[in-house]
VOGU-3710 file (C-alpha; in Angstrom, 3 decimals, decimal comma):
1> masststtas> 97,718/172,051/140,119  95,218/170,528/141,433  92,653/172,975/140,329  94,393/172,546/136,973  94,041/169,250/136,515  90,205/169,262/137,705  89,673/171,997/135,209  91,149/169,886/132,701  89,416/166,899/133,497  85,934/168,806/133,397
11> tvgrgatdck> 86,463/170,135/129,959  87,316/166,623/128,541  84,171/164,922/129,791  84,120/161,749/132,368  83,635/158,240/131,596  80,807/156,398/133,397  82,914/153,890/134,990  86,915/153,628/136,581  89,158/152,638/133,843  90,496/149,052/134,205
21> scarrrircd> 94,158/150,285/135,195  93,418/152,584/138,190  91,179/149,950/139,479  93,229/147,431/139,455  95,632/149,375/141,165  92,688/150,383/143,584  92,667/154,271/143,161  90,457/156,560/142,862  90,094/157,299/139,030  89,242/161,075/137,291
31> ratpcclkcm> 87,333/158,911/134,281  88,695/161,796/132,014  88,240/160,847/128,480  89,469/159,638/125,767  92,201/158,133/128,470  92,184/158,923/132,488  94,929/161,683/133,624  96,416/159,917/136,286  97,426/157,148/133,809  98,643/159,727/131,641
41> krgidcpgyg> 101,102/161,021/134,667  102,307/158,294/134,999  103,158/157,436/131,299  100,784/153,841/131,811  98,829/152,850/128,594  95,000/153,459/129,460  92,565/151,071/128,912  89,670/153,175/128,957  86,351/152,556/130,077  83,707/150,013/129,300
51> qnlrwanaia> 84,490/146,564/127,513  87,724/145,689/126,513  88,496/144,035/123,125  91,082/141,947/122,329  92,560/141,361/119,350  93,372/137,381/119,030  94,215/137,590/115,516  91,355/135,734/114,330  87,634/136,256/113,139  86,041/134,525/116,212
61> lrgrfkgmqc> 87,204/132,669/119,583  83,905/130,644/119,738  81,305/129,963/117,309  81,450/128,444/113,635  84,283/130,882/112,908  86,306/130,045/115,507  90,366/129,787/114,830  90,017/131,491/111,389  92,133/133,728/110,074  91,634/137,490/108,815
71> pkdlhqvkvp> 93,020/137,670/105,419  96,156/139,879/105,052  94,826/141,029/101,730  91,144/141,258/100,828  91,891/140,967/97,165  93,408/137,617/97,910  89,912/135,957/99,054  88,552/133,581/96,917  84,643/132,850/97,417  83,758/129,380/96,515
81> akgwsepwtv> 81,603/128,807/93,874  78,194/128,182/94,742  78,465/128,007/98,373  80,031/124,958/98,841  83,696/124,719/100,588  86,713/125,305/98,158  88,978/122,044/98,772  86,114/119,699/97,258  86,024/122,182/94,380  89,377/122,161/93,856
91> aaamiakiap> 89,199/117,957/94,313  85,847/117,944/91,616  88,261/119,623/89,155  90,997/116,876/89,960  88,992/113,850/89,583  86,891/114,981/86,192  90,354/114,627/84,394  90,683/110,907/84,995  86,727/110,303/85,601  84,491/111,431/83,329
101> gtpnareieh> 80,725/111,931/84,670  81,887/112,473/88,231  80,148/114,132/90,572  79,822/117,977/91,241  81,559/119,511/94,521  78,539/119,302/96,926  77,912/115,484/95,459  81,550/114,674/96,103  81,326/116,581/99,806  77,744/114,940/100,940
111> lvsyysrkia> 79,598/110,998/99,597  82,936/112,036/101,483  80,528/113,117/104,561  78,857/109,397/104,089  81,980/107,675/104,155  83,159/109,491/107,408  79,948/109,157/109,603  79,089/105,496/107,948  81,737/103,828/106,814  85,162/104,883/108,244
121> gnmvwvdspf> 83,793/103,345/111,636  83,425/100,153/110,391  86,972/99,949/108,827  88,936/99,718/112,069  89,051/97,393/115,278  87,070/99,851/117,325  86,026/102,993/116,395  87,317/106,275/118,133  87,484/110,034/117,481  90,952/108,702/117,195
131> nsyrrlvvpk> 89,996/106,793/113,551  92,892/106,886/111,071  90,540/106,485/108,470  88,983/110,169/109,321  92,114/111,566/110,710  94,737/110,500/108,005  93,001/108,947/104,876  89,883/111,668/104,109  92,047/114,757/104,548  94,537/113,144/102,386
141> aksspvilla> 91,826/112,550/99,396  91,535/116,312/99,115  94,728/116,111/97,508  94,407/112,454/96,256  92,172/112,521/93,283  92,878/108,130/93,311  92,076/108,442/97,095  88,927/110,235/96,488  87,428/108,131/93,475  87,995/105,191/96,123
151> ilavsaehma> 85,797/106,788/98,686  83,148/107,736/96,487  83,114/104,547/94,891  82,372/102,650/98,663  79,578/105,715/99,587  77,728/105,468/96,283  77,765/101,679/96,414  76,486/102,082/99,928  73,880/104,679/99,101  73,000/103,232/95,991
161> aiepslrmfa> 69,674/101,891/97,274  68,134/105,063/98,557  69,806/107,207/95,820  69,774/105,405/92,456  71,621/107,757/90,340  74,941/107,015/92,134  73,961/103,173/90,544  76,106/103,629/87,909  78,924/105,847/89,048  80,041/103,483/91,750
171> pmardvvvsn> 81,578/100,751/89,547  82,652/103,144/87,125  84,493/104,994/89,894  85,760/101,873/91,289  86,970/100,593/88,017  89,171/103,746/87,432  91,104/103,081/90,787  91,804/99,440/90,039  93,319/100,726/86,848  95,390/103,177/88,339
181> ityelsrvte> 96,554/100,843/90,825  96,925/98,222/88,320  99,481/100,484/86,562  101,394/101,862/89,447  102,038/97,871/90,763  103,010/96,977/87,105  105,715/99,238/86,815  107,073/97,890/90,301  106,625/94,290/89,181  108,417/95,004/85,803
191> clgskeprdi> 111,574/96,374/87,477  111,619/93,472/90,487  115,421/91,934/90,361  116,509/95,258/88,472  115,307/98,148/90,851  114,119/98,599/94,667  110,380/99,631/94,581  111,417/103,133/96,226  113,440/103,911/93,211  109,941/103,488/91,125
201> ldlesvewil> 107,542/105,333/93,608  107,754/107,899/96,214  106,458/107,188/99,514  103,094/109,515/98,679  102,288/107,495/95,754  103,067/103,769/97,873  100,169/105,522/100,410  97,932/106,380/98,251  97,962/103,151/96,483  97,714/101,518/100,024
211> asmlilsnye> 94,929/103,599/101,057  92,745/103,489/97,959  93,337/99,703/98,054  91,955/99,218/101,719  89,027/101,720/101,130  88,188/99,333/98,233  89,195/95,718/99,749  85,526/94,979/101,107  83,759/96,239/97,406  86,866/94,820/95,192
221> cignasaawc> 86,952/91,198/96,707  82,921/90,080/95,719  82,899/88,736/92,431  84,836/89,283/88,960  86,906/91,594/90,599  88,465/89,420/93,563  91,444/87,997/90,894  92,529/92,119/90,882  92,381/91,844/94,694  94,777/88,766/95,292
231> shrlgarlli> 97,138/90,452/92,409  96,967/94,062/94,163  97,793/91,784/97,608  100,872/90,382/96,295  102,278/93,856/94,714  101,219/95,352/98,263  103,936/93,228/99,776  106,062/94,189/97,580  105,530/98,286/98,198  105,307/97,955/102,155
241> ngysdsnaea> 108,560/95,442/102,269  110,060/97,942/100,144  109,569/101,010/101,948  109,784/99,742/105,559  112,845/102,123/106,553  113,421/104,758/108,895  111,705/107,871/106,483  108,792/105,587/105,957  108,685/104,853/109,901  108,541/108,522/110,490
251> selfrflraq> 105,171/108,654/108,751  102,291/107,767/110,821  99,601/107,541/107,823  102,508/104,539/106,338  101,951/102,667/109,559  98,415/102,699/109,619  98,369/101,569/106,141  100,807/98,821/106,669  98,904/97,803/109,942  95,866/97,698/108,277
261> fgihdvlast> 96,761/95,486/105,411  98,405/93,285/107,838  94,971/92,217/108,883  93,802/91,521/106,023  97,029/89,940/104,150  96,969/87,323/107,578  93,548/86,485/107,117  93,411/86,462/103,992  96,191/83,890/103,570  94,667/81,041/105,874
271> ttclylgtdd> 92,477/80,368/102,518  95,141/81,210/99,446  98,438/80,105/101,047  98,684/77,073/98,617  98,372/79,233/95,634  99,690/82,869/96,826  102,545/81,561/98,937  103,211/83,107/102,716  106,411/84,738/101,409  106,586/88,105/102,386
281> vvlpkqgdpe> 103,137/88,036/104,296  103,154/91,589/105,762  102,703/91,489/110,408  100,850/94,357/111,942  103,591/95,637/114,053  103,324/96,260/117,731  102,801/100,142/118,505  101,649/100,796/114,742  98,082/102,925/114,700  95,386/100,755/115,156
291> allsdymrli> 97,072/97,571/115,180  94,990/95,913/118,468  95,440/92,638/117,543  98,636/92,451/116,319  99,584/89,471/118,392  97,103/87,307/117,423  98,034/88,033/113,449  101,320/86,551/114,201  99,837/83,508/115,705  97,832/82,868/113,026
301> hrltiyitnk> 100,046/83,646/110,519  102,523/80,873/112,172  99,435/78,550/112,142  99,597/78,983/107,946  102,947/78,464/108,139  102,929/75,517/110,157  100,269/74,046/107,516  102,034/75,009/104,316  105,651/73,843/105,783  104,966/70,650/107,812
311> tlqdiphpat> 107,614/69,805/109,863  106,710/68,042/112,697  109,775/68,931/114,696  108,737/72,082/114,556  104,955/71,932/115,671  104,031/72,825/119,363  102,453/70,214/121,289  98,192/70,774/121,268  98,330/71,720/125,102  101,551/74,296/124,409
321> lriefeqtrg> 99,733/76,061/121,433  96,626/76,340/123,602  98,375/78,114/126,324  100,057/80,352/124,067  96,593/81,668/122,804  95,372/82,143/126,397  98,800/84,458/126,902  98,144/86,028/123,839  94,646/86,862/124,772  95,703/87,869/128,478
331> ltlmnasala> 98,456/90,311/126,522  96,161/91,508/123,652  93,527/92,361/126,735  95,970/94,151/129,225  97,712/96,081/126,529  94,520/97,410/124,786  93,181/98,522/128,298  95,275/101,603/128,510  94,409/102,860/125,350  92,300/105,870/124,451
341> vlddesarlt> 90,083/104,238/122,701  88,818/101,728/124,731  87,903/104,560/127,673  84,169/103,751/128,162  82,791/100,475/129,242  80,625/99,285/126,135  84,149/99,805/123,813  86,056/97,547/126,247  82,853/94,744/126,587  82,817/95,266/122,475
351> fihlvdvhhl> 86,689/94,738/122,054  86,812/91,743/124,782  84,354/90,153/122,753  85,701/91,109/119,307  88,876/89,017/120,765  87,487/86,130/121,697  85,826/85,112/118,383  89,139/85,831/116,679  90,670/83,826/119,647  88,418/80,471/119,370
361> aallyayrcv> 88,154/80,747/115,270  92,246/80,874/115,798  92,243/77,495/118,036  89,403/75,951/115,565  91,962/76,890/112,288  94,928/74,797/114,241  93,275/72,506/115,350  91,273/71,453/111,738  94,726/72,331/109,907  97,784/71,945/111,602
371> ynftsqnaei> 96,956/69,146/113,883  94,157/67,586/111,849  91,719/66,962/114,579  88,259/65,101/113,526  84,978/66,107/114,276  84,499/63,849/117,047  87,506/65,194/118,930  86,620/66,919/122,430  88,574/69,834/121,641  86,483/70,376/118,305
381> syttlqlfek> 83,063/70,143/120,256  84,024/72,009/123,115  85,822/75,077/120,609  82,956/75,054/118,071  80,244/74,958/120,387  82,128/78,311/122,392  82,583/80,029/118,712  78,930/79,752/117,811  77,662/81,110/121,570  79,977/83,705/120,940
391> lqicasnnal> 79,022/84,531/117,567  75,098/84,827/118,481  76,362/87,559/120,647  78,351/89,501/118,543  75,981/89,109/115,913  73,316/91,567/117,589  76,393/94,004/117,976  76,616/96,521/115,403  79,833/98,052/116,113  81,242/94,224/115,548
401> vqhltwpvfi> 79,260/92,865/112,717  81,733/94,182/109,754  84,877/92,101/111,784  83,322/88,976/112,148  83,639/87,151/108,328  86,817/85,381/108,954  85,792/83,708/112,742  81,943/83,338/110,888  83,867/82,045/107,955  85,709/79,228/110,374
411> agtechnceq> 82,696/78,605/112,134  80,717/77,884/108,681  83,617/75,001/108,120  82,088/73,387/110,880  78,392/72,960/109,794  78,534/69,870/107,524  75,173/67,918/108,405  73,990/70,401/110,886  70,979/72,586/109,325  70,759/74,745/112,577
421> kqhlvlkwyr> 74,527/75,868/112,070  74,022/76,214/108,965  71,345/78,953/109,072  73,168/80,245/111,841  76,093/81,237/109,537  73,365/82,086/106,983  71,641/84,213/109,141  75,056/86,108/109,989  76,097/86,330/106,541  73,296/88,321/105,287
431> imegragrla> 73,305/90,337/107,999  77,054/91,171/107,301  75,942/92,050/103,778  74,413/95,147/105,018  78,175/96,444/105,826  79,410/94,685/102,754  81,916/91,964/104,204  84,257/90,200/102,437  82,677/86,759/102,144  79,047/88,419/102,213
441> gkgenlgknw> 78,440/87,582/97,896  78,304/84,165/98,762  76,048/84,041/101,650  72,599/83,283/99,292  74,498/79,767/98,410  76,001/78,702/101,464  72,645/77,269/102,814  72,164/75,169/99,278  75,264/73,280/99,574  78,140/73,318/102,468
451> qafagsltlc> 79,690/70,426/101,104  79,754/71,570/97,600  80,886/74,817/98,670  84,062/73,695/100,909  84,968/71,516/97,633  84,969/74,060/95,578  87,345/76,188/98,023  89,739/73,096/98,618  90,135/72,853/94,867  91,539/76,318/94,609
461> gnlvns> 93,909/75,893/97,219  92,079/76,751/99,935  92,297/74,922/103,454  88,904/73,903/104,458  87,324/71,114/106,486  83,843/69,088/105,773
//
């Protein structure tokens, strides 16, 4: 029997190394090819010799093709036109139907990439790999032409200085987005009282409306388009308050958009509450994505309600309110400390500065508008000094500049008859102009006549103290 086995092995040839099965069992392998005879006798599948290849149902385990599936039918493979990715080729065809003269697929991919790299990080309190604009909104743009146009409009506006060919496209794309938002919101408001918003628009439509509004928020608030932003705010309140149910709560995108809109709505209400009202203002909820300052937003909104509905018995003593602000500051920092977005010291310091400037600005807002403190009051002088010191630090922090608009606006109301402070605020607004800040367009006029500026805002129903 042994001689028979030996003869067969020599006939079929020998491998250079032991088979993997024999090596694992620590027995001498006869190295017969194509498979070891010892494995054959024991009914074992011989793995053969040399390097073993494992089929992982993917093109590659590493590198640029990692995780990409091998197509089941080669006839179904579609080669993207001219070398760019297929999703943007399809998206280019979609937006061409509603906005003639839009960029081609390659240009769209370039503009979306610019938005993800340069702009999306400025849209949230603290940028991180978990940024929901990159993670949720940008992927949604591949199937939503209006969201995509909003992204393209903002990116084109930012890049127009270095690519003049985009200068004409940006306002055209913005106008198409605004008209689409206005049309959908008008459908809701026309049926107000007879139908609920959920009976008119589905959740997916609500999400693209809110996402497009937020993407365009800074761009739409400047100049003549600001009137549209105010009407859109009122419409968005209807949508969000009408969709806050279990189905909407299950959508991470909806909860994120609600939290983001709530920040805009609360802060904008501090200067528009007298003619837009405070009813149904959207408040960020604790636990919503990116709602890091939700407690502060609720507290600031409560101040606005005190201002518009002044009943002395409801307004706490200034010392009581100050203690509540301190507690809110502590809880905000404590709750944020465990979050993954603040995983390094630089991000934590940035967030502390962010909380501090909003804390001080909100205190000034309360002292001036709720309690009517004068400039001679010690609390006003001390809080103003602290706010200017903090803003001076924050203005040199690129990660913070875009979030300083409201605190700088509050600081600006404390600049009457003080040229040094006026120059500082003007400098900060000029820095923010590069980031398309909400009031950036007013920066050039602030230094000319602060009292006239404050007066014009007051006539419009804004609460400004000079």
